[in-house]
C-alpha positions in Angstrom: 45.6 0.9 25.0 45.2 4.9 25.0 42.2 6.4 24.3 43.2 7.5 20.7 44.4 3.7 20.2 40.6 3.0 21.0 39.1 5.3 18.7 41.1 4.5 16.0 40.6 0.9 16.5 36.5 1.6 16.9 36.5 4.2 13.8 37.9 1.9 11.7 35.6 -1.4 12.4 33.0 1.1 12.3 33.4 2.1 8.9 34.1 -0.9 8.2 31.0 -2.4 9.3 29.1 0.4 7.7 30.1 -0.3 3.4 30.2 -4.0 4.5 26.0 -3.5 5.0 26.4 -1.0 2.4 27.6 -3.5 -0.1 25.7 -6.3 1.0 22.3 -4.7 1.1 23.4 -2.9 -2.2 23.5 -6.5 -4.1 19.0 -6.8 -3.1 18.6 -2.9 -4.5 20.8 -2.6 -7.4 20.5 -6.0 -9.1 16.5 -4.6 -9.3 17.2 -1.3 -10.8 16.1 0.6 -7.7 17.3 3.7 -8.4 17.0 7.0 -10.1 19.9 7.0 -12.2 22.8 4.5 -13.9 24.5 6.9 -11.9 23.9 6.2 -7.6 25.2 3.0 -7.4 28.8 4.3 -8.6 28.4 7.6 -6.7 26.6 5.9 -3.0 29.4 3.1 -3.4 32.1 6.0 -3.2 30.8 7.8 -0.5 30.2 4.2 1.2 34.1 4.0 2.2 34.4 8.0 2.7 34.7 6.5 6.5 36.8 4.1 5.7 39.3 6.3 4.1 39.0 9.1 6.7 39.7 6.4 9.2 42.9 5.0 7.9 44.4 8.2 7.5 43.2 9.6 10.0 45.3 6.8 11.7 48.4 7.2 9.1 48.3 11.0 8.8 45.8 13.3 11.3 45.8 11.4 14.4 43.0 13.5 16.1 40.7 12.1 18.4 38.4 14.3 17.2 38.6 12.9 13.5 38.2 9.2 15.0 35.3 10.9 16.8 33.6 12.1 13.6 34.3 8.9 11.5 32.5 7.2 14.2 29.4 9.1 14.4 29.2 9.4 10.8 30.0 5.7 10.3 26.2 5.5 12.3 24.7 8.2 10.9 25.2 6.8 7.4 24.8 2.9 8.6 21.5 3.9 10.0 20.0 5.9 7.0 21.4 3.4 4.9 19.1 0.5 6.5 16.1 2.4 5.9 16.6 3.3 2.9 17.0 -0.9 1.9 13.9 -0.7 3.9 11.8 1.8 2.1 13.5 0.6 -1.6 12.7 -2.8 -0.4 8.9 -2.4 0.5 9.2 -2.8 4.5 10.0 -0.2 6.4 6.9 0.5 7.6 6.7 -3.2 9.0 10.0 -2.1 10.7 8.8 0.9 12.3 5.3 -0.6 13.2 6.7 -3.9 14.8 9.7 -2.0 15.7 7.9 0.1 17.9 7.1 -1.4 21.6 10.6 -2.2 21.2 11.5 1.2 21.4 9.3 1.9 23.7 10.5 0.3 26.4 13.9 0.9 25.8 12.7 5.0 25.9 11.0 3.5 28.9 13.9 1.3 30.6 16.3 5.1 29.8 14.2 7.3 31.3 14.3 5.4 34.8 17.6 4.7 35.0 17.9 8.9 34.2 15.7 9.2 37.3 17.3 6.6 39.7 20.7 7.3 38.7 21.0 11.1 37.5 17.8 12.7 39.3 19.3 12.8 42.9 22.3 14.7 40.9 20.6 17.5 38.8 21.1 21.3 40.5 17.8 22.6 40.7 17.8 24.2 37.3 18.1 20.5 35.9 15.0 18.9 38.3 12.4 22.0 37.0 13.4 20.5 33.5 13.1 17.0 33.9 9.7 17.3 35.7 8.5 19.9 33.5 9.5 17.6 30.2 8.3 14.4 32.0 4.7 16.5 33.2 4.4 17.6 29.3 5.3 13.8 28.3 3.0 11.6 30.9 0.6 14.5 30.1 0.6 13.1 25.7 0.9 9.6 26.8 -2.4 10.0 28.8 -4.4 12.1 25.9 -3.6 10.5 22.6 -1.8 7.4 23.8 -4.2 5.8 26.6 -6.8 8.0 26.0 -6.1 8.8 22.3 -7.9 11.8 22.5 -8.1 13.9 19.0 -9.5 16.3 17.1 -12.0 14.2 14.3 -11.8 14.7 10.8 -12.6 13.1 7.6 -9.1 11.1 6.7 -10.2 9.9 3.3 -13.1 10.7 0.5 -15.9 7.9 0.0 -14.7 5.3 -1.8 -17.5 3.4 -4.2 -15.9 -0.4 -4.3 -17.9 -2.1 -6.9 -18.5 -6.0 -6.0 -21.1 -8.0 -8.2 -24.9 -6.3 -7.5 -23.4 -3.1 -4.6 -21.3 -0.5 -4.3 -19.1 -0.9 -0.4 -19.0 2.3 0.6 -15.6 3.1 2.5 -14.0 5.9 4.6 -11.7 6.9 7.2 -12.0 9.1 10.2 -8.4 10.5 12.8 -10.4 9.2 15.8 -12.6 5.6 16.0 -16.1 6.7 15.3 -19.7 5.4 14.7 -20.7 5.5 11.2 -23.7 5.6 8.5 -24.2 6.2 5.0 -27.5 8.3 3.8 -29.0 7.9 -0.2 -32.0 9.9 -0.2 -34.1 8.9 2.7 -32.2 5.4 3.2 -29.9 4.6 6.0 -27.7 1.6 5.6 -25.5 1.9 9.0 -22.0 0.0 9.2 -23.3 -2.0 12.8 -24.0 -6.2 13.1 -26.3 -7.1 15.8 -27.3 -3.4 17.1 -23.5 -2.7 17.5 -22.5 0.6 15.6 -18.7 -0.4 14.5 -16.9 1.7 16.5 -13.1 2.1 14.5 -11.3 4.3 12.2 -12.7 2.4 9.2 -16.1 2.2 8.1 -17.5 0.3 4.9 -21.4 0.4 4.4 -22.6 -2.3 1.7 -25.6 -0.6 0.0 -27.5 -1.5 -3.9 -25.8 -0.5 -6.6 -29.2 0.7 -8.2 -29.7 3.0 -5.8 -26.5 4.9 -5.8 -26.7 4.4 -9.4 -29.9 6.3 -9.6 -29.8 8.7 -6.6 -26.6 10.4 -8.3 -25.3 10.9 -4.7 -24.5 9.6 -0.8 -23.5 11.4 2.5 -21.0 10.0 5.1 -22.2 10.4 8.8 -19.2 10.3 11.6 -19.7 10.5 15.2 -16.8 10.3 16.6 -16.8 8.0 20.2 -14.3 9.2 23.2 -15.1 6.1 25.5 -16.1 2.6 24.3 -16.0 1.7 28.1 -18.8 -0.6 29.4 -22.1 1.5 30.0 -19.8 4.8 30.2 -20.2 5.7 26.1 -18.9 9.3 25.4 -19.3 10.8 21.4 -18.9 14.1 20.1 -21.1 15.7 17.2 -22.1 14.0 14.4 -19.7 15.0 11.2 -21.2 14.9 7.5 -20.0 14.6 4.3 -22.3 15.0 1.0 -20.9 13.3 -2.3 -22.0 13.5 -5.4 -22.3 10.2 -7.7 -21.5 8.8 -11.2 -22.1 5.6 -12.4 -19.5 4.6 -15.6 -21.1 7.0 -18.5 -20.4 5.2 -22.1 -21.8 8.2 -24.2 -17.7 9.4 -25.0 -16.8 5.4 -23.7 -15.4 3.8 -21.0 -12.2 5.5 -19.2 -10.6 3.4 -17.0 -7.5 3.6 -15.2 -5.5 0.4 -13.5 -2.8 1.2 -10.7 -1.1 -1.6 -8.9 2.4 -1.4 -6.8 2.4 2.2 -5.6 3.0 0.2 -1.8 1.8 3.2 0.4 3.7 5.9 -2.0 0.0 8.6 -2.6 1.6 11.3 -4.3 2.7 10.3 -7.9 0.3 7.7 -7.9 -2.7 9.6 -6.9 -1.5 11.9 -9.5 -0.8 10.0 -12.3 -4.5 8.8 -11.6 -6.5 11.8 -12.8 -5.3 10.9 -16.4 -8.6 10.7 -17.7 -9.8 14.0 -14.8 -13.5 13.9 -14.5 -14.1 11.6 -17.7 -13.0 8.7 -15.3 -15.6 5.8 -15.2 -13.3 3.4 -13.5 -10.8 3.1 -11.1 -9.2 -0.3 -10.7 -6.4 -0.9 -7.4 -5.2 -4.0 -8.5 -2.8 -4.8 -5.1 0.1 -4.0 -3.7 -0.8 -0.6 -2.9 0.3 -0.8 1.1 3.1 -2.7 2.2 1.8 -4.9 4.8 -1.6 -5.3 6.7 0.2 -4.3 10.4 -2.3 -1.3 11.2 -5.5 0.1 10.0 -3.6 2.9 9.0 -2.2 1.0 6.4 -5.9 0.0 5.1 -6.9 4.0 5.6 -3.6 4.8 2.8 -6.0 2.5 0.7 -8.8 5.0 0.8 -6.5 8.4 0.4 -5.6 6.4 -2.9 -8.7 6.1 -4.5 -10.2 8.9 -2.8 -7.5 11.4 -3.9 -8.1 10.1 -7.8 -11.5 9.2 -7.6 -12.9 12.1 -4.8 -15.4 9.7 -4.0 -17.5 10.2 -6.9 -16.5 7.3 -9.2 -16.7 3.5 -8.7 -13.7 1.4 -7.4 -12.9 -1.9 -8.2 -10.5 -3.7 -5.5 -8.1 -6.9 -6.0 -5.7 -8.3 -3.2 -1.8 -8.3 -4.2 0.2 -10.7 -2.3 1.4 -7.8 0.4 -2.1 -7.4 1.2 -2.1 -11.2 2.2 0.9 -11.1 5.2 0.8 -8.9 8.5 -1.4 -8.8 11.7 -4.9 -7.5 9.9 -4.5 -9.7 7.1 -7.7 -11.8 8.0 -9.5 -8.5 8.7 -8.7 -6.8 5.5 -12.1 -8.0 3.4 -14.1 -6.0 5.9 -12.9 -2.5 5.1 -12.1 -3.6 0.9 -14.4 -4.7 -2.2 -14.2 -8.0 -1.2 -17.6 -10.7 -1.4 -19.0 -12.7 1.2 -14.8 -12.5 2.7 -13.6 -12.8 -0.3 -11.5 -11.3 -2.8 -12.7 -12.8 -6.1 -15.3 -12.0 -7.7 -17.4 -10.3 -10.6 -19.1 -6.9 -11.2 -20.9 -5.1 -14.4 -19.5 -1.4 -14.5 -20.9 0.4 -18.1 -21.5 -2.7 -20.4 -17.8 -3.8 -19.1 -17.1 -6.9 -17.0 -14.4 -7.5 -14.9 -13.6 -10.6 -12.9 -11.6 -10.6 -10.0 -9.3 -13.1 -9.1 -7.3 -13.3 -5.4 -3.8 -14.2 -6.8 -3.2 -13.9 -3.0 0.8 -14.9 -1.7 3.3 -15.4 -3.7 5.2 -17.6 -0.9 4.3 -21.1 -0.3 2.5 -21.9 2.9 5.7 -24.3 4.6 8.0 -20.8 4.2 9.1 -20.1 8.1 7.8 -16.3 6.9 4.1 -16.8 6.7 3.6 -20.5 7.8 2.1 -20.1 11.0 -1.2 -18.2 9.8 -1.1 -19.2 6.3 -3.7 -21.8 4.3 -3.3 -20.2 0.8 -3.8 -23.0 -1.1 -7.1 -24.0 0.1 -8.4 -20.7 -0.7 -6.3 -21.4 -4.1 -8.2 -25.0 -4.6 -12.1 -23.0 -3.4 -10.9 -20.3 -6.3 -10.8 -22.9 -9.1 -14.3 -24.2 -8.3 -15.9 -20.7 -8.0 -14.6 -20.4 -11.5 -16.0 -23.9 -12.8 -19.0 -23.1 -11.6 -19.1 -20.1 -12.6 -21.6 -20.0 -15.6 -21.9 -16.0 -16.6 -19.0 -14.2 -18.5 -20.7 -10.9 -19.3 -21.2 -13.1 -22.5 -24.1 -9.2 -23.6 -21.3 -6.6 -22.1 -18.9 -5.1 -25.0 -15.7 -5.5 -23.3 -14.8 -8.4 -20.5 -11.5 -7.9 -18.2 -9.8 -10.4 -16.4 -8.2 -8.2 -13.0 -4.8 -10.1 -11.1 -2.3 -9.1 -9.3 -0.1 -11.9 -10.4 0.1 -12.4 -14.1 0.0 -15.7 -14.1 -1.1 -16.6 -17.8 2.1 -15.1 -19.0 4.7 -17.3 -20.6 7.5 -17.3 -18.0 5.8 -16.9 -15.1 6.6 -20.2 -12.9 4.8 -20.2 -9.6 2.6 -22.4 -8.3 2.6 -24.4 -11.8 0.0 -26.6 -11.1 -2.5 -23.9 -10.1 -1.6 -22.0 -13.1 -2.0 -24.5 -15.6 -5.8 -24.6 -14.2 -6.4 -21.1 -14.0 -4.4 -20.7 -17.6 -7.3 -23.2 -18.4 -10.6 -21.8 -16.9 -9.8 -18.7 -18.0 -9.3 -19.2 -21.6 -11.9 -20.2 -24.4 -12.5 -16.8 -25.6 -14.0 -15.5 -22.3 -11.6 -12.2 -22.0 -10.1 -9.4 -23.7 -7.3 -8.8 -22.4 -5.4 -9.6 -18.4 -4.8 -6.4 -16.2 -2.6 -7.5 -13.9 0.4 -5.9 -11.8 3.5 -7.5 -9.3 6.3 -6.9 -11.7 6.8 -3.3 -10.7 6.9 -3.1 -15.1 5.3 -2.2 -17.8 4.8 -4.1 -20.7 2.2 -5.3 -22.8 2.4 -9.7 -24.1 0.1 -11.2 -27.0 -2.0 -13.7 -26.6 -0.9 -17.0 -27.3 3.0 -15.9 -27.8 3.9 -13.9 -25.0 1.4 -16.0 -22.8 -0.3 -19.6 -22.3 -3.4 -18.2 -23.0 -5.6 -16.7 -25.2 -6.2 -13.1 -24.6 -3.1 -11.0 -24.0 -1.4 -9.5 -20.6 -0.8 -5.7 -19.9 1.2 -4.9 -17.1 1.3 -1.2 -15.8 2.4 0.4 -13.3 6.0 1.6 -12.0 7.8 3.7 -9.5 8.5 5.8 -11.9 8.1 9.2 -14.8 10.3 8.0 -17.7 11.4 3.5 -17.1 9.4 0.6 -18.4 11.2 -1.5 -15.8 13.7 -0.3 -13.1 11.6 1.3 -9.9 13.3 4.3 -8.9 12.8 6.4 -5.3 10.8 8.9 -5.7 7.9 8.6 -4.5 6.7 11.6 -6.3 6.9 9.6 -9.9 4.5 6.8 -11.4 3.2 5.2 -13.7 0.2 3.5 -15.1 -2.0 2.2 -17.1 -5.0 4.0 -18.7 -7.3 2.6 -20.9 -9.8 3.9 -23.3 -13.0 1.7 -24.3 -14.8 2.9 -27.5 -16.8 1.1 -30.5 -15.2 -2.0 -29.8 -11.7 -1.1 -28.9 -10.0 -1.4 -26.3 -6.6 1.4 -26.6 -3.8 1.1 -23.4 -1.7 4.4 -22.5 0.9 4.0 -20.3 0.6 7.6 -18.4 3.1 9.1 -15.6 2.4 11.5 -12.7 2.2 14.4 -15.2 0.2 13.0 -17.7 2.6 11.9 -20.2 2.2 8.9 -22.3 5.0 6.7 -22.8 3.3 4.6 -25.3 0.6 3.5 -26.4 -1.0 -0.1 -27.1 -4.2 -1.1 -29.4 -5.4 -4.3 -27.6 -7.7 -5.2 -30.1 
């Protein structure tokens, strides 16, 4: 077989494989309307067929090696691009990159080894010099930033004031591992246990709610630690950041902004969350803010989103989503975000409003092969039901009462875990709540009590990566719509507002 024929065959095969990949993965993407316009699937479909069409034209008309090579290169690049795009749309890109890094590193190391052992002796003087310099620079960066993990210190997020029960849990992140503590007035609260400071890029310190409300401000203190070796502690200079803090203020009503399902996209959700500006009282982070918990860096994205909106000056309520239930650090997440005794279900009272936070946890059964090795969520569901049964306070002395749950279990068409769902519906009904704020479905909608729900309270779902649609998510990370909730004179009004602070819909909740 001649070289020309081999290239022809290779170009046709690769172009066909790319088209197959595009249309198979496209079924999952386009069936969920993950595109920015109705024309985009058709435009991309035509583009996906171009390599195959050119490969056939080359066999019949052009008959050039250069065209075959171009088709092969285009097919490989387009396949890789579409694979990464599909992973991004389906919220799996970060997972693939983080879990794939060790594989990529091994491939790179093996490649360098083969280059040195097989190619280096054949290089000329200039080639050997370039290779030696390149490897020296690479080894230097690996040692400094990879092994020693030395870097310039900076705060990578502002403070985040999580509200849980009768306390605030102040969290923040730094660019390098550090020790940290919080001061409120003349009192100091350390991120430590048993005499040991937590040395981490993430910190969380618990302080009394009444104390911070009264003081009206706090300071973050972080000291970079460059060596944790036994008997060889090396640290840098302490850095301090000061914040004002205002508790929920009902003098002009209560302003709550609820965001969920931004899936690591910060810009659009961050801009949408600024709808109330300085009038904001409470930020509700209602789950699926990250795609999984495979790294501490991903957890820091929760801080970054919250601090973009609140600037460290307003209370934040955190609800765990199903995506925050999976990954290497999922069992440690409670150490870094709002939680009660390691649990993600709790109550909190802010500005005359009562919030009950439920942990609807994973949307997959424990025996699902994707999570079965680590999953024990059925036990968690039982524990949570028992907690609800024993709870004797549902904000009876408050003006407003909110139920927060990532997955909208109260909806009439909700089908997951039917026994637990029925139990939750019974335990949360009975005039306890004005409205349930949920997410998960990537929709903007409102279900009336008793008709759209199996409960005596309505359900509001209001987060979507789009600036103009109510369902059918886009791919633009700068576009986002979420829910602005205003409570005044005993009435609750909700608005779906986008990243440009435009109101898409207004709802009178009660």
